[in-house]
PDB file of N, CA, C and O in Angstrom, chain B, residues numbered from 101:
ATOM      1  N   MET B 101     251.865 102.516 -68.933  1.00  0.00           N
ATOM      2  CA  MET B 101     252.451 102.513 -67.606  1.00  0.00           C
ATOM      3  C   MET B 101     253.441 103.661 -67.458  1.00  0.00           C
ATOM      4  O   MET B 101     254.571 103.457 -67.015  1.00  0.00           O
ATOM      5  N   GLY B 102     253.030 104.838 -67.818  1.00  0.00           N
ATOM      6  CA  GLY B 102     253.887 105.988 -67.618  1.00  0.00           C
ATOM      7  C   GLY B 102     254.808 106.238 -68.790  1.00  0.00           C
ATOM      8  O   GLY B 102     254.691 105.614 -69.845  1.00  0.00           O
ATOM      9  N   ASP B 103     255.720 107.158 -68.584  1.00  0.00           N
ATOM     10  CA  ASP B 103     256.643 107.565 -69.635  1.00  0.00           C
ATOM     11  C   ASP B 103     257.936 106.771 -69.560  1.00  0.00           C
ATOM     12  O   ASP B 103     258.976 107.296 -69.163  1.00  0.00           O
ATOM     13  N   VAL B 104     257.865 105.527 -69.936  1.00  0.00           N
ATOM     14  CA  VAL B 104     259.052 104.674 -69.964  1.00  0.00           C
ATOM     15  C   VAL B 104     259.209 104.107 -71.361  1.00  0.00           C
ATOM     16  O   VAL B 104     258.231 103.908 -72.082  1.00  0.00           O
ATOM     17  N   GLU B 105     260.462 103.848 -71.733  1.00  0.00           N
ATOM     18  CA  GLU B 105     260.724 103.277 -73.048  1.00  0.00           C
ATOM     19  C   GLU B 105     260.544 101.761 -73.064  1.00  0.00           C
ATOM     20  O   GLU B 105     260.191 101.187 -74.094  1.00  0.00           O
ATOM     21  N   TYR B 106     260.787 101.109 -71.918  1.00  0.00           N
ATOM     22  CA  TYR B 106     260.787  99.647 -71.929  1.00  0.00           C
ATOM     23  C   TYR B 106     260.508  99.116 -70.531  1.00  0.00           C
ATOM     24  O   TYR B 106     260.790  99.783 -69.536  1.00  0.00           O
ATOM     25  N   ASN B 107     259.957  97.920 -70.464  1.00  0.00           N
ATOM     26  CA  ASN B 107     259.641  97.244 -69.204  1.00  0.00           C
ATOM     27  C   ASN B 107     260.395  95.925 -69.156  1.00  0.00           C
ATOM     28  O   ASN B 107     260.383  95.154 -70.115  1.00  0.00           O
ATOM     29  N   ILE B 108     261.049  95.675 -68.035  1.00  0.00           N
ATOM     30  CA  ILE B 108     261.802  94.437 -67.851  1.00  0.00           C
ATOM     31  C   ILE B 108     261.228  93.720 -66.636  1.00  0.00           C
ATOM     32  O   ILE B 108     261.652  93.961 -65.505  1.00  0.00           O
ATOM     33  N   PRO B 109     260.256  92.832 -66.878  1.00  0.00           N
ATOM     34  CA  PRO B 109     259.610  92.131 -65.770  1.00  0.00           C
ATOM     35  C   PRO B 109     260.329  90.836 -65.404  1.00  0.00           C
ATOM     36  O   PRO B 109     261.093  90.285 -66.197  1.00  0.00           O
ATOM     37  N   HIS B 110     260.068  90.363 -64.189  1.00  0.00           N
ATOM     38  CA  HIS B 110     260.501  89.029 -63.772  1.00  0.00           C
ATOM     39  C   HIS B 110     259.914  88.025 -64.759  1.00  0.00           C
ATOM     40  O   HIS B 110     258.736  88.104 -65.107  1.00  0.00           O
ATOM     41  N   GLN B 111     260.725  87.097 -65.202  1.00  0.00           N
ATOM     42  CA  GLN B 111     260.321  86.109 -66.200  1.00  0.00           C
ATOM     43  C   GLN B 111     259.803  84.859 -65.494  1.00  0.00           C
ATOM     44  O   GLN B 111     260.472  83.826 -65.480  1.00  0.00           O
ATOM     45  N   ALA B 112     258.612  84.955 -64.910  1.00  0.00           N
ATOM     46  CA  ALA B 112     258.104  83.888 -64.049  1.00  0.00           C
ATOM     47  C   ALA B 112     257.438  82.741 -64.796  1.00  0.00           C
ATOM     48  O   ALA B 112     257.674  81.577 -64.473  1.00  0.00           O
ATOM     49  N   SER B 113     256.614  83.049 -65.786  1.00  0.00           N
ATOM     50  CA  SER B 113     255.872  81.979 -66.460  1.00  0.00           C
ATOM     51  C   SER B 113     255.373  82.449 -67.816  1.00  0.00           C
ATOM     52  O   SER B 113     255.536  83.609 -68.192  1.00  0.00           O
ATOM     53  N   ARG B 114     254.769  81.532 -68.531  1.00  0.00           N
ATOM     54  CA  ARG B 114     254.210  81.862 -69.842  1.00  0.00           C
ATOM     55  C   ARG B 114     252.989  82.769 -69.748  1.00  0.00           C
ATOM     56  O   ARG B 114     252.461  83.206 -70.770  1.00  0.00           O
ATOM     57  N   ALA B 115     252.539  83.052 -68.532  1.00  0.00           N
ATOM     58  CA  ALA B 115     251.419  83.978 -68.332  1.00  0.00           C
ATOM     59  C   ALA B 115     251.863  85.438 -68.462  1.00  0.00           C
ATOM     60  O   ALA B 115     251.029  86.341 -68.410  1.00  0.00           O
ATOM     61  N   LEU B 116     253.148  85.675 -68.628  1.00  0.00           N
ATOM     62  CA  LEU B 116     253.674  87.032 -68.703  1.00  0.00           C
ATOM     63  C   LEU B 116     252.938  87.903 -69.723  1.00  0.00           C
ATOM     64  O   LEU B 116     252.557  89.021 -69.377  1.00  0.00           O
ATOM     65  N   PRO B 117     252.719  87.449 -70.963  1.00  0.00           N
ATOM     66  CA  PRO B 117     251.997  88.304 -71.914  1.00  0.00           C
ATOM     67  C   PRO B 117     250.602  88.701 -71.434  1.00  0.00           C
ATOM     68  O   PRO B 117     250.171  89.830 -71.668  1.00  0.00           O
ATOM     69  N   LEU B 118     249.905  87.805 -70.779  1.00  0.00           N
ATOM     70  CA  LEU B 118     248.570  88.117 -70.262  1.00  0.00           C
ATOM     71  C   LEU B 118     248.648  89.198 -69.183  1.00  0.00           C
ATOM     72  O   LEU B 118     247.845  90.131 -69.175  1.00  0.00           O
ATOM     73  N   VAL B 119     249.605  89.071 -68.282  1.00  0.00           N
ATOM     74  CA  VAL B 119     249.775  90.060 -67.216  1.00  0.00           C
ATOM     75  C   VAL B 119     250.102  91.428 -67.814  1.00  0.00           C
ATOM     76  O   VAL B 119     249.521  92.437 -67.414  1.00  0.00           O
ATOM     77  N   MET B 120     251.021  91.461 -68.761  1.00  0.00           N
ATOM     78  CA  MET B 120     251.410  92.730 -69.363  1.00  0.00           C
ATOM     79  C   MET B 120     250.244  93.352 -70.138  1.00  0.00           C
ATOM     80  O   MET B 120     250.072  94.570 -70.131  1.00  0.00           O
ATOM     81  N   GLU B 121     249.457  92.524 -70.797  1.00  0.00           N
ATOM     82  CA  GLU B 121     248.270  93.027 -71.493  1.00  0.00           C
ATOM     83  C   GLU B 121     247.304  93.676 -70.500  1.00  0.00           C
ATOM     84  O   GLU B 121     246.766  94.752 -70.761  1.00  0.00           O
ATOM     85  N   LYS B 122     247.089  93.017 -69.366  1.00  0.00           N
ATOM     86  CA  LYS B 122     246.197  93.561 -68.330  1.00  0.00           C
ATOM     87  C   LYS B 122     246.723  94.889 -67.775  1.00  0.00           C
ATOM     88  O   LYS B 122     245.939  95.739 -67.355  1.00  0.00           O
ATOM     89  N   LEU B 123     248.042  95.065 -67.774  1.00  0.00           N
ATOM     90  CA  LEU B 123     248.648  96.312 -67.313  1.00  0.00           C
ATOM     91  C   LEU B 123     248.661  97.386 -68.397  1.00  0.00           C
ATOM     92  O   LEU B 123     249.037  98.530 -68.140  1.00  0.00           O
ATOM     93  N   GLY B 124     248.248  97.014 -69.615  1.00  0.00           N
ATOM     94  CA  GLY B 124     248.210  97.971 -70.715  1.00  0.00           C
ATOM     95  C   GLY B 124     249.547  98.191 -71.391  1.00  0.00           C
ATOM     96  O   GLY B 124     249.776  99.240 -71.995  1.00  0.00           O
ATOM     97  N   VAL B 125     250.440  97.204 -71.295  1.00  0.00           N
ATOM     98  CA  VAL B 125     251.767  97.312 -71.892  1.00  0.00           C
ATOM     99  C   VAL B 125     251.766  96.572 -73.225  1.00  0.00           C
ATOM    100  O   VAL B 125     251.455  95.382 -73.281  1.00  0.00           O
ATOM    101  N   ALA B 126     252.114  97.277 -74.294  1.00  0.00           N
ATOM    102  CA  ALA B 126     252.157  96.681 -75.631  1.00  0.00           C
ATOM    103  C   ALA B 126     253.252  95.619 -75.718  1.00  0.00           C
ATOM    104  O   ALA B 126     254.245  95.673 -74.992  1.00  0.00           O
ATOM    105  N   GLU B 127     253.057  94.664 -76.606  1.00  0.00           N
ATOM    106  CA  GLU B 127     253.989  93.536 -76.746  1.00  0.00           C
ATOM    107  C   GLU B 127     255.417  93.984 -77.058  1.00  0.00           C
ATOM    108  O   GLU B 127     256.374  93.334 -76.638  1.00  0.00           O
ATOM    109  N   ASN B 128     255.566  95.080 -77.786  1.00  0.00           N
ATOM    110  CA  ASN B 128     256.910  95.560 -78.141  1.00  0.00           C
ATOM    111  C   ASN B 128     257.522  96.462 -77.067  1.00  0.00           C
ATOM    112  O   ASN B 128     258.588  97.039 -77.281  1.00  0.00           O
ATOM    113  N   GLN B 129     256.859  96.588 -75.915  1.00  0.00           N
ATOM    114  CA  GLN B 129     257.333  97.461 -74.850  1.00  0.00           C
ATOM    115  C   GLN B 129     257.865  96.697 -73.639  1.00  0.00           C
ATOM    116  O   GLN B 129     258.167  97.302 -72.610  1.00  0.00           O
ATOM    117  N   TYR B 130     257.982  95.371 -73.754  1.00  0.00           N
ATOM    118  CA  TYR B 130     258.512  94.607 -72.623  1.00  0.00           C
ATOM    119  C   TYR B 130     259.319  93.409 -73.102  1.00  0.00           C
ATOM    120  O   TYR B 130     259.142  92.923 -74.219  1.00  0.00           O
ATOM    121  N   LEU B 131     260.196  92.954 -72.245  1.00  0.00           N
ATOM    122  CA  LEU B 131     261.053  91.807 -72.526  1.00  0.00           C
ATOM    123  C   LEU B 131     260.327  90.521 -72.156  1.00  0.00           C
ATOM    124  O   LEU B 131     259.770  90.406 -71.064  1.00  0.00           O
ATOM    125  N   ASN B 132     260.336  89.563 -73.065  1.00  0.00           N
ATOM    126  CA  ASN B 132     259.719  88.259 -72.804  1.00  0.00           C
ATOM    127  C   ASN B 132     260.694  87.169 -73.237  1.00  0.00           C
ATOM    128  O   ASN B 132     260.799  86.855 -74.422  1.00  0.00           O
ATOM    129  N   LEU B 133     261.397  86.603 -72.279  1.00  0.00           N
ATOM    130  CA  LEU B 133     262.383  85.551 -72.557  1.00  0.00           C
ATOM    131  C   LEU B 133     262.007  84.216 -71.931  1.00  0.00           C
ATOM    132  O   LEU B 133     262.821  83.292 -71.915  1.00  0.00           O
ATOM    133  N   VAL B 134     260.796  84.103 -71.420  1.00  0.00           N
ATOM    134  CA  VAL B 134     260.387  82.895 -70.694  1.00  0.00           C
ATOM    135  C   VAL B 134     260.550  81.643 -71.544  1.00  0.00           C
ATOM    136  O   VAL B 134     261.068  80.636 -71.062  1.00  0.00           O
ATOM    137  N   THR B 135     260.119  81.689 -72.791  1.00  0.00           N
ATOM    138  CA  THR B 135     260.192  80.478 -73.621  1.00  0.00           C
ATOM    139  C   THR B 135     261.637  80.105 -73.957  1.00  0.00           C
ATOM    140  O   THR B 135     261.930  78.935 -74.202  1.00  0.00           O
ATOM    141  N   ASP B 136     262.538  81.086 -73.970  1.00  0.00           N
ATOM    142  CA  ASP B 136     263.945  80.802 -74.282  1.00  0.00           C
ATOM    143  C   ASP B 136     264.760  80.388 -73.058  1.00  0.00           C
ATOM    144  O   ASP B 136     265.638  79.530 -73.160  1.00  0.00           O
ATOM    145  N   TYR B 137     264.475  80.992 -71.899  1.00  0.00           N
ATOM    146  CA  TYR B 137     265.308  80.781 -70.717  1.00  0.00           C
ATOM    147  C   TYR B 137     264.570  80.221 -69.508  1.00  0.00           C
ATOM    148  O   TYR B 137     265.211  79.781 -68.553  1.00  0.00           O
ATOM    149  N   GLY B 138     263.245  80.224 -69.524  1.00  0.00           N
ATOM    150  CA  GLY B 138     262.480  79.743 -68.382  1.00  0.00           C
ATOM    151  C   GLY B 138     262.528  80.720 -67.213  1.00  0.00           C
ATOM    152  O   GLY B 138     262.973  81.858 -67.361  1.00  0.00           O
ATOM    153  N   ASN B 139     262.074  80.271 -66.067  1.00  0.00           N
ATOM    154  CA  ASN B 139     262.063  81.089 -64.860  1.00  0.00           C
ATOM    155  C   ASN B 139     263.444  81.013 -64.214  1.00  0.00           C
ATOM    156  O   ASN B 139     263.832  79.968 -63.690  1.00  0.00           O
ATOM    157  N   MET B 140     264.173  82.103 -64.252  1.00  0.00           N
ATOM    158  CA  MET B 140     265.521  82.150 -63.682  1.00  0.00           C
ATOM    159  C   MET B 140     265.516  82.635 -62.238  1.00  0.00           C
ATOM    160  O   MET B 140     266.564  82.978 -61.691  1.00  0.00           O
ATOM    161  N   VAL B 141     264.359  82.664 -61.632  1.00  0.00           N
ATOM    162  CA  VAL B 141     264.160  83.039 -60.234  1.00  0.00           C
ATOM    163  C   VAL B 141     264.732  84.441 -59.998  1.00  0.00           C
ATOM    164  O   VAL B 141     264.404  85.360 -60.749  1.00  0.00           O
ATOM    165  N   SER B 142     265.563  84.630 -58.993  1.00  0.00           N
ATOM    166  CA  SER B 142     265.992  85.974 -58.588  1.00  0.00           C
ATOM    167  C   SER B 142     266.893  86.681 -59.599  1.00  0.00           C
ATOM    168  O   SER B 142     267.055  87.899 -59.523  1.00  0.00           O
ATOM    169  N   VAL B 143     267.470  85.960 -60.524  1.00  0.00           N
ATOM    170  CA  VAL B 143     268.380  86.595 -61.483  1.00  0.00           C
ATOM    171  C   VAL B 143     267.657  87.094 -62.738  1.00  0.00           C
ATOM    172  O   VAL B 143     268.282  87.741 -63.578  1.00  0.00           O
ATOM    173  N   SER B 144     266.362  86.812 -62.888  1.00  0.00           N
ATOM    174  CA  SER B 144     265.687  87.139 -64.147  1.00  0.00           C
ATOM    175  C   SER B 144     265.638  88.635 -64.445  1.00  0.00           C
ATOM    176  O   SER B 144     265.762  89.020 -65.607  1.00  0.00           O
ATOM    177  N   VAL B 145     265.464  89.487 -63.446  1.00  0.00           N
ATOM    178  CA  VAL B 145     265.403  90.930 -63.711  1.00  0.00           C
ATOM    179  C   VAL B 145     266.789  91.487 -64.068  1.00  0.00           C
ATOM    180  O   VAL B 145     266.904  92.179 -65.080  1.00  0.00           O
ATOM    181  N   PRO B 146     267.857  91.216 -63.279  1.00  0.00           N
ATOM    182  CA  PRO B 146     269.169  91.713 -63.703  1.00  0.00           C
ATOM    183  C   PRO B 146     269.624  91.109 -65.035  1.00  0.00           C
ATOM    184  O   PRO B 146     270.241  91.795 -65.850  1.00  0.00           O
ATOM    185  N   PHE B 147     269.318  89.823 -65.256  1.00  0.00           N
ATOM    186  CA  PHE B 147     269.643  89.210 -66.544  1.00  0.00           C
ATOM    187  C   PHE B 147     268.892  89.922 -67.659  1.00  0.00           C
ATOM    188  O   PHE B 147     269.459  90.200 -68.715  1.00  0.00           O
ATOM    189  N   GLY B 148     267.620  90.217 -67.426  1.00  0.00           N
ATOM    190  CA  GLY B 148     266.810  90.909 -68.427  1.00  0.00           C
ATOM    191  C   GLY B 148     267.362  92.280 -68.770  1.00  0.00           C
ATOM    192  O   GLY B 148     267.347  92.682 -69.934  1.00  0.00           O
ATOM    193  N   LEU B 149     267.848  92.999 -67.771  1.00  0.00           N
ATOM    194  CA  LEU B 149     268.451  94.310 -68.021  1.00  0.00           C
ATOM    195  C   LEU B 149     269.725  94.154 -68.848  1.00  0.00           C
ATOM    196  O   LEU B 149     269.918  94.875 -69.827  1.00  0.00           O
ATOM    197  N   ALA B 150     270.593  93.223 -68.463  1.00  0.00           N
ATOM    198  CA  ALA B 150     271.832  92.989 -69.215  1.00  0.00           C
ATOM    199  C   ALA B 150     271.521  92.560 -70.644  1.00  0.00           C
ATOM    200  O   ALA B 150     272.144  93.050 -71.586  1.00  0.00           O
ATOM    201  N   TYR B 151     270.569  91.657 -70.813  1.00  0.00           N
ATOM    202  CA  TYR B 151     270.162  91.188 -72.142  1.00  0.00           C
ATOM    203  C   TYR B 151     269.652  92.358 -72.980  1.00  0.00           C
ATOM    204  O   TYR B 151     270.020  92.500 -74.146  1.00  0.00           O
ATOM    205  N   SER B 152     268.812  93.187 -72.389  1.00  0.00           N
ATOM    206  CA  SER B 152     268.230  94.323 -73.112  1.00  0.00           C
ATOM    207  C   SER B 152     269.301  95.318 -73.548  1.00  0.00           C
ATOM    208  O   SER B 152     269.237  95.857 -74.653  1.00  0.00           O
ATOM    209  N   LEU B 153     270.278  95.561 -72.689  1.00  0.00           N
ATOM    210  CA  LEU B 153     271.389  96.446 -73.048  1.00  0.00           C
ATOM    211  C   LEU B 153     272.251  95.817 -74.140  1.00  0.00           C
ATOM    212  O   LEU B 153     272.591  96.480 -75.121  1.00  0.00           O
ATOM    213  N   ASP B 154     272.605  94.551 -73.976  1.00  0.00           N
ATOM    214  CA  ASP B 154     273.463  93.857 -74.943  1.00  0.00           C
ATOM    215  C   ASP B 154     272.832  93.749 -76.325  1.00  0.00           C
ATOM    216  O   ASP B 154     273.541  93.753 -77.331  1.00  0.00           O
ATOM    217  N   HIS B 155     271.508  93.653 -76.384  1.00  0.00           N
ATOM    218  CA  HIS B 155     270.809  93.470 -77.657  1.00  0.00           C
ATOM    219  C   HIS B 155     270.187  94.757 -78.198  1.00  0.00           C
ATOM    220  O   HIS B 155     269.393  94.715 -79.138  1.00  0.00           O
ATOM    221  N   GLY B 156     270.541  95.891 -77.614  1.00  0.00           N
ATOM    222  CA  GLY B 156     270.085  97.178 -78.121  1.00  0.00           C
ATOM    223  C   GLY B 156     268.609  97.469 -77.920  1.00  0.00           C
ATOM    224  O   GLY B 156     268.047  98.333 -78.594  1.00  0.00           O
ATOM    225  N   LEU B 157     267.976  96.751 -76.994  1.00  0.00           N
ATOM    226  CA  LEU B 157     266.556  96.999 -76.727  1.00  0.00           C
ATOM    227  C   LEU B 157     266.368  98.261 -75.896  1.00  0.00           C
ATOM    228  O   LEU B 157     265.317  98.899 -75.960  1.00  0.00           O
ATOM    229  N   VAL B 158     267.381  98.618 -75.120  1.00  0.00           N
ATOM    230  CA  VAL B 158     267.400  99.858 -74.345  1.00  0.00           C
ATOM    231  C   VAL B 158     268.777 100.489 -74.514  1.00  0.00           C
ATOM    232  O   VAL B 158     269.749  99.820 -74.863  1.00  0.00           O
ATOM    233  N   LYS B 159     268.833 101.789 -74.257  1.00  0.00           N
ATOM    234  CA  LYS B 159     270.102 102.498 -74.421  1.00  0.00           C
ATOM    235  C   LYS B 159     270.238 103.583 -73.357  1.00  0.00           C
ATOM    236  O   LYS B 159     269.285 103.879 -72.636  1.00  0.00           O
ATOM    237  N   GLU B 160     271.414 104.164 -73.265  1.00  0.00           N
ATOM    238  CA  GLU B 160     271.648 105.245 -72.312  1.00  0.00           C
ATOM    239  C   GLU B 160     270.629 106.354 -72.538  1.00  0.00           C
ATOM    240  O   GLU B 160     270.372 106.757 -73.673  1.00  0.00           O
ATOM    241  N   GLY B 161     270.059 106.835 -71.452  1.00  0.00           N
ATOM    242  CA  GLY B 161     269.047 107.884 -71.529  1.00  0.00           C
ATOM    243  C   GLY B 161     267.623 107.365 -71.463  1.00  0.00           C
ATOM    244  O   GLY B 161     266.701 108.121 -71.159  1.00  0.00           O
ATOM    245  N   ASP B 162     267.432 106.072 -71.748  1.00  0.00           N
ATOM    246  CA  ASP B 162     266.094 105.473 -71.648  1.00  0.00           C
ATOM    247  C   ASP B 162     265.685 105.340 -70.187  1.00  0.00           C
ATOM    248  O   ASP B 162     266.524 105.207 -69.296  1.00  0.00           O
ATOM    249  N   THR B 163     264.387 105.377 -69.965  1.00  0.00           N
ATOM    250  CA  THR B 163     263.833 105.053 -68.655  1.00  0.00           C
ATOM    251  C   THR B 163     263.145 103.706 -68.772  1.00  0.00           C
ATOM    252  O   THR B 163     262.320 103.497 -69.662  1.00  0.00           O
ATOM    253  N   VAL B 164     263.484 102.795 -67.873  1.00  0.00           N
ATOM    254  CA  VAL B 164     262.901 101.451 -67.894  1.00  0.00           C
ATOM    255  C   VAL B 164     262.290 101.145 -66.532  1.00  0.00           C
ATOM    256  O   VAL B 164     262.721 101.670 -65.505  1.00  0.00           O
ATOM    257  N   TYR B 165     261.287 100.295 -66.548  1.00  0.00           N
ATOM    258  CA  TYR B 165     260.750  99.734 -65.308  1.00  0.00           C
ATOM    259  C   TYR B 165     261.367  98.362 -65.112  1.00  0.00           C
ATOM    260  O   TYR B 165     261.313  97.521 -66.009  1.00  0.00           O
ATOM    261  N   LEU B 166     261.948  98.132 -63.954  1.00  0.00           N
ATOM    262  CA  LEU B 166     262.364  96.798 -63.548  1.00  0.00           C
ATOM    263  C   LEU B 166     261.259  96.299 -62.637  1.00  0.00           C
ATOM    264  O   LEU B 166     260.920  96.956 -61.652  1.00  0.00           O
ATOM    265  N   MET B 167     260.695  95.143 -62.956  1.00  0.00           N
ATOM    266  CA  MET B 167     259.502  94.665 -62.265  1.00  0.00           C
ATOM    267  C   MET B 167     259.743  93.295 -61.655  1.00  0.00           C
ATOM    268  O   MET B 167     259.922  92.311 -62.373  1.00  0.00           O
ATOM    269  N   GLY B 168     259.749  93.232 -60.331  1.00  0.00           N
ATOM    270  CA  GLY B 168     259.914  91.966 -59.625  1.00  0.00           C
ATOM    271  C   GLY B 168     258.589  91.484 -59.073  1.00  0.00           C
ATOM    272  O   GLY B 168     257.758  92.287 -58.648  1.00  0.00           O
ATOM    273  N   THR B 169     258.392  90.187 -59.076  1.00  0.00           N
ATOM    274  CA  THR B 169     257.175  89.596 -58.516  1.00  0.00           C
ATOM    275  C   THR B 169     257.557  88.433 -57.613  1.00  0.00           C
ATOM    276  O   THR B 169     258.666  87.906 -57.692  1.00  0.00           O
ATOM    277  N   ALA B 170     256.622  88.042 -56.753  1.00  0.00           N
ATOM    278  CA  ALA B 170     256.838  86.905 -55.861  1.00  0.00           C
ATOM    279  C   ALA B 170     255.504  86.219 -55.604  1.00  0.00           C
ATOM    280  O   ALA B 170     254.456  86.671 -56.064  1.00  0.00           O
ATOM    281  N   ALA B 171     255.563  85.134 -54.870  1.00  0.00           N
ATOM    282  CA  ALA B 171     254.361  84.347 -54.581  1.00  0.00           C
ATOM    283  C   ALA B 171     253.288  85.219 -53.940  1.00  0.00           C
ATOM    284  O   ALA B 171     253.578  86.183 -53.233  1.00  0.00           O
ATOM    285  N   GLY B 172     252.054  84.851 -54.208  1.00  0.00           N
ATOM    286  CA  GLY B 172     250.941  85.660 -53.718  1.00  0.00           C
ATOM    287  C   GLY B 172     250.733  86.835 -54.644  1.00  0.00           C
ATOM    288  O   GLY B 172     250.809  86.678 -55.863  1.00  0.00           O
ATOM    289  N   MET B 173     250.478  87.987 -54.106  1.00  0.00           N
ATOM    290  CA  MET B 173     250.278  89.188 -54.915  1.00  0.00           C
ATOM    291  C   MET B 173     251.329  90.225 -54.549  1.00  0.00           C
ATOM    292  O   MET B 173     251.003  91.317 -54.083  1.00  0.00           O
ATOM    293  N   THR B 174     252.582  89.876 -54.761  1.00  0.00           N
ATOM    294  CA  THR B 174     253.687  90.761 -54.434  1.00  0.00           C
ATOM    295  C   THR B 174     254.319  91.288 -55.709  1.00  0.00           C
ATOM    296  O   THR B 174     254.753  90.510 -56.558  1.00  0.00           O
ATOM    297  N   VAL B 175     254.372  92.599 -55.847  1.00  0.00           N
ATOM    298  CA  VAL B 175     254.990  93.228 -57.009  1.00  0.00           C
ATOM    299  C   VAL B 175     255.837  94.398 -56.526  1.00  0.00           C
ATOM    300  O   VAL B 175     255.385  95.210 -55.719  1.00  0.00           O
ATOM    301  N   ASN B 176     257.059  94.477 -57.020  1.00  0.00           N
ATOM    302  CA  ASN B 176     257.949  95.603 -56.745  1.00  0.00           C
ATOM    303  C   ASN B 176     258.421  96.158 -58.074  1.00  0.00           C
ATOM    304  O   ASN B 176     258.754  95.400 -58.985  1.00  0.00           O
ATOM    305  N   MET B 177     258.450  97.478 -58.191  1.00  0.00           N
ATOM    306  CA  MET B 177     258.882  98.098 -59.437  1.00  0.00           C
ATOM    307  C   MET B 177     259.889  99.199 -59.137  1.00  0.00           C
ATOM    308  O   MET B 177     259.816  99.874 -58.110  1.00  0.00           O
ATOM    309  N   LEU B 178     260.830  99.361 -60.060  1.00  0.00           N
ATOM    310  CA  LEU B 178     261.821 100.419 -59.961  1.00  0.00           C
ATOM    311  C   LEU B 178     261.900 101.104 -61.315  1.00  0.00           C
ATOM    312  O   LEU B 178     262.159 100.447 -62.323  1.00  0.00           O
ATOM    313  N   ALA B 179     261.682 102.406 -61.355  1.00  0.00           N
ATOM    314  CA  ALA B 179     261.905 103.176 -62.576  1.00  0.00           C
ATOM    315  C   ALA B 179     263.376 103.573 -62.572  1.00  0.00           C
ATOM    316  O   ALA B 179     263.862 104.169 -61.612  1.00  0.00           O
ATOM    317  N   LEU B 180     264.081 103.238 -63.651  1.00  0.00           N
ATOM    318  CA  LEU B 180     265.522 103.445 -63.714  1.00  0.00           C
ATOM    319  C   LEU B 180     265.864 104.206 -64.982  1.00  0.00           C
ATOM    320  O   LEU B 180     265.512 103.776 -66.080  1.00  0.00           O
ATOM    321  N   LYS B 181     266.549 105.333 -64.837  1.00  0.00           N
ATOM    322  CA  LYS B 181     267.035 106.099 -65.987  1.00  0.00           C
ATOM    323  C   LYS B 181     268.437 105.600 -66.299  1.00  0.00           C
ATOM    324  O   LYS B 181     269.340 105.715 -65.469  1.00  0.00           O
ATOM    325  N   LEU B 182     268.621 105.050 -67.487  1.00  0.00           N
ATOM    326  CA  LEU B 182     269.920 104.473 -67.861  1.00  0.00           C
ATOM    327  C   LEU B 182     270.902 105.539 -68.297  1.00  0.00           C
ATOM    328  O   LEU B 182     272.040 105.225 -68.644  1.00  0.00           O
TER     329      LEU B 182
END
């Protein structure tokens, strides 16, 4: 999915790994906290970014995709240079 170091998707369900696989994103290239925290609704993407920064998964200078989803087939993405 382009030249990004990490992907931080909305943590909607346990189907997340399947979706990321279909997008061609390797397991070590995205955050998956669904089993630990469940669906946190609108806060899951900002929480995921904070978690990734706090745990050293991303760092200053990295480019990350923030990926939001909603009911139906709605997807929004933001490429962010940290």
